[in-house]
NUZANU-629815 format. One record per residue: residue in one letter; residue number from 1; x, y negated, z of N, C-alpha, C in turn. Coordinates in steps of 0.1 Angstrom, whole numbers, plus 2048, in hexadecimal, padded with zeros to 3 digits. Example, Ala and Ser with C-alpha at 12.3 -4.5 7.8 and 13.67 -1.06 7.14 Angstrom:
BEGIN
+------+-----+------+------+------+-------+-------+-------+------+------+------+
! rest !  nr ! n_px ! n_py ! n_pz ! ca_px ! ca_py ! ca_pz ! c_px ! c_py ! c_pz !
+------+-----+------+------+------+-------+-------+-------+------+------+------+
!    a !   1 !  884 !  839 !  84E !   87B !   82D !   84E !  884 !  821 !  84E !
!    s !   2 !  880 !  816 !  847 !   889 !   80B !   847 !  881 !  800 !  84F !
+------+-----+------+------+------+-------+-------+-------+------+------+------+
//
This chain:
BEGIN
+------+-----+------+------+------+-------+-------+-------+------+------+------+
! rest !  nr ! n_px ! n_py ! n_pz ! ca_px ! ca_py ! ca_pz ! c_px ! c_py ! c_pz !
+------+-----+------+------+------+-------+-------+-------+------+------+------+
!    x !   1 !  8E6 !  84D !  416 !   8E0 !   843 !   420 !  8D6 !  83B !  419 !
!    x !   2 !  8CB !  839 !  420 !   8C1 !   831 !   41B !  8C3 !  822 !  41D !
!    x !   3 !  8BC !  81A !  416 !   8BE !   80C !   417 !  8BA !  807 !  425 !
!    x !   4 !  8B0 !  80E !  42B !   8AB !   80A !   438 !  8B6 !  80C !  443 !
!    x !   5 !  8BD !  818 !  442 !   8C7 !   81B !   44B !  8D3 !  812 !  44A !
!    x !   6 !  8D6 !  80E !  43E !   8E1 !   805 !   43B !  8DE !  7F7 !  441 !
!    x !   7 !  8D1 !  7F3 !  43E !   8CD !   7E6 !   443 !  8CD !  7E5 !  453 !
!    x !   8 !  8C9 !  7F1 !  459 !   8C9 !   7F1 !   468 !  8D7 !  7F1 !  46D !
!    x !   9 !  8E1 !  7F8 !  467 !   8EE !   7F7 !   46B !  8F4 !  7E9 !  46A !
!    x !  10 !  8F1 !  7E2 !  45F !   8F6 !   7D5 !   45C !  8F0 !  7CC !  467 !
!    x !  11 !  8E3 !  7CD !  46A !   8DC !   7C5 !   474 !  8E2 !  7C7 !  481 !
!    x !  12 !  8E5 !  7D4 !  485 !   8EB !   7D7 !   492 !  8F9 !  7D1 !  493 !
!    x !  13 !  901 !  7D2 !  488 !   90E !   7CD !   488 !  90E !  7BD !  48A !
!    x !  14 !  905 !  7B7 !  483 !   904 !   7A8 !   484 !  901 !  7A4 !  492 !
!    x !  15 !  8F7 !  7AC !  498 !   8F3 !   7A9 !   4A6 !  8FF !  7AA !  4B0 !
!    x !  16 !  906 !  7B5 !  4AF !   912 !   7B8 !   4B8 !  91D !  7AD !  4B6 !
!    x !  17 !  91F !  7AA !  4A9 !   929 !   79F !   4A6 !  925 !  792 !  4AC !
!    x !  18 !  918 !  78E !  4AB !   914 !   782 !   4B1 !  915 !  782 !  4C0 !
!    x !  19 !  911 !  78D !  4C6 !   913 !   78E !   4D5 !  921 !  78D !  4D9 !
!    x !  20 !  92A !  793 !  4D2 !   938 !   793 !   4D5 !  93E !  785 !  4D3 !
!    x !  21 !  93A !  77E !  4C9 !   93E !   770 !   4C6 !  939 !  767 !  4D1 !
!    x !  22 !  92D !  769 !  4D5 !   927 !   760 !   4E0 !  92E !  762 !  4ED !
!    x !  23 !  932 !  76F !  4F0 !   939 !   771 !   4FC !  947 !  76B !  4FC !
!    x !  24 !  94E !  76C !  4F0 !   95B !   766 !   4EF !  95B !  757 !  4F0 !
!    x !  25 !  951 !  751 !  4EA !   94F !   742 !   4EB !  94C !  73E !  4F9 !
!    x !  26 !  944 !  746 !  500 !   941 !   742 !   50E !  94D !  743 !  517 !
!    x !  27 !  955 !  74E !  515 !   961 !   74F !   51D !  96B !  744 !  51A !
!    x !  28 !  96D !  740 !  50D !   976 !   736 !   50A !  971 !  728 !  510 !
!    x !  29 !  964 !  726 !  50F !   95F !   719 !   515 !  961 !  719 !  524 !
!    x !  30 !  95F !  724 !  52A !   961 !   725 !   538 !  96F !  723 !  53C !
!    x !  31 !  978 !  729 !  535 !   987 !   727 !   537 !  98A !  718 !  536 !
!    x !  32 !  986 !  712 !  52B !   98A !   704 !   528 !  983 !  6FB !  532 !
!    x !  33 !  978 !  6FE !  538 !   971 !   6F5 !   542 !  979 !  6F5 !  54E !
!    x !  34 !  97F !  701 !  552 !   986 !   702 !   55F !  994 !  6FD !  55D !
!    x !  35 !  99A !  6FF !  552 !   9A9 !   6FC !   550 !  9AB !  6F3 !  544 !
!    x !  36 !  9A9 !  6E7 !  546 !   9AC !   6DE !   53A !  9BB !  6DB !  538 !
!    x !  37 !  9C3 !  6DD !  543 !   9D1 !   6DA !   542 !  9D9 !  6E6 !  542 !
!    x !  38 !  9E1 !  6E8 !  538 !   9E9 !   6F5 !   536 !  9F3 !  6F6 !  542 !
!    x !  39 !  9F9 !  6EB !  547 !   A03 !   6EC !   552 !  9FC !  6F2 !  55E !
!    x !  40 !  9EF !  6EE !  560 !   9E8 !   6F3 !   56C !  9E6 !  703 !  56A !
!    x !  41 !  9E3 !  707 !  55E !   9E1 !   715 !   55B !  9EE !  71D !  55E !
!    x !  42 !  9FA !  717 !  559 !   A07 !   71E !   55B !  A0A !  71E !  56A !
!    x !  43 !  A08 !  714 !  572 !   A0A !   714 !   580 !  A02 !  71E !  587 !
!    x !  44 !  9F5 !  71F !  584 !   9EC !   728 !   58A !  9F1 !  737 !  587 !
!    x !  45 !  9F4 !  73A !  57A !   9F8 !   747 !   577 !  A06 !  74B !  57D !
!    x !  46 !  A0F !  741 !  57F !   A1C !   744 !   585 !  A1A !  747 !  594 !
!    x !  47 !  A11 !  740 !  59B !   A0F !   742 !   5A9 !  A08 !  750 !  5AA !
!    x !  48 !  9FE !  752 !  5A1 !   9F7 !   75F !   5A2 !  A01 !  76B !  5A0 !
!    x !  49 !  A0A !  769 !  597 !   A14 !   773 !   594 !  A1D !  776 !  5A0 !
!    x !  50 !  A21 !  76B !  5A7 !   A29 !   76D !   5B3 !  A22 !  775 !  5BE !
!    x !  51 !  A15 !  771 !  5C0 !   A0D !   779 !   5CA !  A0B !  787 !  5C5 !
!    x !  52 !  A09 !  789 !  5B9 !   A06 !   797 !   5B4 !  A13 !  79F !  5B6 !
!    x !  53 !  A1F !  79A !  5B3 !   A2B !   7A1 !   5B5 !  A2E !  7A4 !  5C4 !
!    x !  54 !  A2B !  79A !  5CC !   A2D !   79C !   5DA !  A24 !  7A6 !  5E0 !
!    x !  55 !  A17 !  7A6 !  5DC !   A0E !   7B0 !   5E0 !  A11 !  7BE !  5DB !
!    x !  56 !  A16 !  7BF !  5CF !   A1A !   7CC !   5CA !  A26 !  7D2 !  5D2 !
!    x !  57 !  A30 !  7C9 !  5D5 !   A3B !   7CE !   5DD !  A37 !  7D3 !  5EB !
!    x !  58 !  A2F !  7CB !  5F2 !   A2A !   7CE !   5FF !  A21 !  7DB !  5FE !
!    x !  59 !  A18 !  7DC !  5F4 !   A10 !   7E8 !   5F3 !  A18 !  7F4 !  5F0 !
!    x !  60 !  A22 !  7F3 !  5E7 !   A2A !   7FE !   5E4 !  A32 !  803 !  5F0 !
!    x !  61 !  A37 !  7FA !  5F8 !   A3E !   7FD !   604 !  A36 !  804 !  60E !
!    x !  62 !  A29 !  800 !  610 !   A20 !   806 !   619 !  A1D !  814 !  614 !
!    x !  63 !  A1B !  816 !  607 !   A17 !   823 !   602 !  A23 !  82D !  604 !
!    x !  64 !  A2F !  829 !  601 !   A3B !   831 !   603 !  A3D !  835 !  611 !
!    x !  65 !  A3B !  82B !  61A !   A3D !   82E !   628 !  A32 !  838 !  62D !
!    x !  66 !  A26 !  837 !  629 !   A1B !   840 !   62D !  A1E !  84E !  627 !
!    x !  67 !  A23 !  84E !  61B !   A26 !   85B !   614 !  A32 !  862 !  61C !
!    x !  68 !  A3C !  85B !  620 !   A47 !   861 !   627 !  A42 !  866 !  635 !
!    x !  69 !  A39 !  85E !  63B !   A34 !   862 !   648 !  A2C !  86F !  647 !
!    x !  70 !  A23 !  870 !  63D !   A1B !   87C !   63B !  A24 !  888 !  638 !
!    x !  71 !  A2E !  886 !  62F !   A37 !   891 !   62C !  A3F !  896 !  638 !
!    x !  72 !  A41 !  88D !  642 !   A49 !   891 !   64D !  A42 !  89C !  655 !
!    x !  73 !  A35 !  89D !  653 !   A2D !   8A8 !   65A !  A30 !  8B6 !  654 !
!    x !  74 !  A35 !  8B6 !  648 !   A37 !   8C3 !   641 !  A45 !  8C8 !  643 !
!    x !  75 !  A4D !  8C3 !  64C !   A5B !   8C7 !   64E !  A5B !  8D5 !  653 !
!    x !  76 !  A51 !  8D9 !  65B !   A51 !   8E6 !   662 !  A4D !  8F1 !  659 !
!    x !  77 !  A48 !  8EE !  64D !   A43 !   8F9 !   644 !  A50 !  900 !  63D !
!    x !  78 !  A50 !  90D !  63E !   A5C !   914 !   638 !  A5C !  912 !  629 !
!    x !  79 !  A68 !  911 !  623 !   A69 !   910 !   615 !  A6A !  902 !  610 !
!    x !  80 !  A5F !  8FA !  612 !   A5F !   8EC !   60D !  A63 !  8E3 !  618 !
!    x !  81 !  A63 !  8E7 !  624 !   A67 !   8DE !   62F !  A75 !  8D9 !  62F !
!    x !  82 !  A7E !  8E2 !  629 !   A8C !   8DE !   628 !  A8E !  8D1 !  620 !
!    x !  83 !  A87 !  8D1 !  615 !   A88 !   8C5 !   60C !  A83 !  8B8 !  613 !
!    x !  84 !  A78 !  8BA !  61B !   A72 !   8AE !   622 !  A7C !  8AA !  62D !
!    x !  85 !  A82 !  8B4 !  634 !   A8B !   8B1 !   63F !  A97 !  8AA !  639 !
!    x !  86 !  A9C !  8AD !  62E !   AA8 !   8A6 !   628 !  AA4 !  898 !  625 !
!    x !  87 !  A98 !  896 !  61F !   A93 !   888 !   61C !  A92 !  880 !  629 !
!    x !  88 !  A8C !  886 !  633 !   A8B !   87F !   640 !  A98 !  87C !  646 !
!    x !  89 !  AA2 !  884 !  645 !   AAF !   881 !   64A !  AB6 !  876 !  642 !
!    x !  90 !  AB4 !  876 !  635 !   AB9 !   86B !   62D !  AB3 !  85E !  631 !
!    x !  91 !  AA6 !  85E !  633 !   A9F !   851 !   637 !  AA4 !  84C !  644 !
!    x !  92 !  AA6 !  855 !  64E !   AAB !   852 !   65B !  ABA !  84D !  65A !
!    x !  93 !  AC2 !  852 !  651 !   AD0 !   84E !   650 !  AD0 !  83F !  64A !
!    x !  94 !  AC7 !  83C !  642 !   AC7 !   82F !   63B !  AC3 !  824 !  644 !
!    x !  95 !  ABD !  827 !  64F !   AB9 !   81C !   658 !  AC4 !  814 !  65E !
+------+-----+------+------+------+-------+-------+-------+------+------+------+
//
């Protein structure tokens, strides 16, 4: 390697490190400007977690229901329809 290529790599590395450090400082300043109180941050994250969990449960329920509904159309297909029919009967028994 030549001295010029080494100097260019060092220069590029310093530039990327400076940009990364500036981004990190900006994000930290932004976080501290919005949330000076740790209790407020914990409350916000707790409420956010509750809504995330609730949304995940509702979303999963909807996806499973749609999947069961779509699979019910395949009951008439020979071979694989028997398995779908058993699943459909199990779901109907559980109601």
